[in-house]
N, C-alpha and C positions, 0 to 999 in steps of 0.2 A: 135743626136750627129752630129758634124760638120765633113764633109769629105774633105773640101777644106782647103788647107794649106795657102791660101792667106787671111791674116787677116787685111789688111790695112784699109778696110772699116768698120770693126766691131767697136762697142762701146768698148772703152778700158776696160780691165778686172777690173781695179780699180774702175770704175764707177758702174759696175754690182755687184762687191763684195768688198765694201769698207773695210770690216773686214780684208783684207790681207795687207793693207798699212803698218801695223806695221812690216811686214817682210822685208820692204825696208827702214828701219830707216836711213840708210846712204845716201839715195838719197833725194836731195832737193825736196820739194813739187812741185815746178814748172817744174821739170824734170821727175817726176815719170811716166807720160804718155808716155814718149819717150823711156822707157826701151825696149830692144829687147825681143822677145819671148824666146830666149835662156836664158837670164838673169832671166826672170820671172819663167820659169820652174826650173832652177837650184836653185833659192832661195826658192821656195815653196817646192820642193822635199827635200831639205836639212834642212829647218827650219820650215816647216809647220806642222800642225797637221792633223788628219784624215779629219776634215771638210774642211780645205783649200786645201788639195790634191784632195778631191772630187770635189770642186769647179773648180779647175784647169782642171781636167779630163772632167768635164761637159762642160766647156767653149771651150777647144781646141779639145777635143776628145782623147781617149786613144792612138790611133795609132799615132797621131801627137806628143803627149807628149813622147811616147816610142821612136819615131824616133829621137827627140831632145836628149833625155837621152842617147840613144845608141851611137849617134854621139859624144856626150860630153865625154862619158866614154870609147870610143874605142881607144883613144890615150894612150901614156905612162903615162901622168899625167892628173889629173882633180881636181876639187874643191869639190868633194863629199867625205864624210866620208866613210870608208870601209864598215861599217854596212849598210849605206844608199845604196851604190852600190849593195851590196849583196841582200838586200831586194827588191829593184826595178827591178833588173835583173830578179829575180824569179817571181815577180809580173807581169812584162810585158811579160815574156816568157809564162806565163800561160794565160793571159787575152788579150794581144794585138794580133790582127790578123797578123800584118806584122813584128812582132818582130823576130830577129834571134833566132834560136833554138826552135821556136814554131813548133811542129809537124803538126799543123793545119794551118800554115801560107800559105798565097796564093801568096807570092812573086814569080814572074816568072812563075806562073802556070795560064793557061787559065781556065776560068769558063766553065763548060760543062752543 
């Protein structure tokens, strides 16, 4: 899994997983590679299926996806459906190391 949040030098996710392009039907083909990581995460978590969500987590890593999701859903409004927010909050709290409310999170704690 990737631990680095700097993805500028990586092969675009669309070249590795071409099956996710349909989730970005509104984006012209010539501009799809320029989508931000935030837009990719939001679209796949909102509209993807189990396979595409797994591809997203494998590509970016669960902690980075959880970080984006938590930032996007921490404000007063967001573009996620309430059921999606509920599901992924619980999922990331249980599985992501650095997710808020994870009793095993290592945020702010030194390793011994």
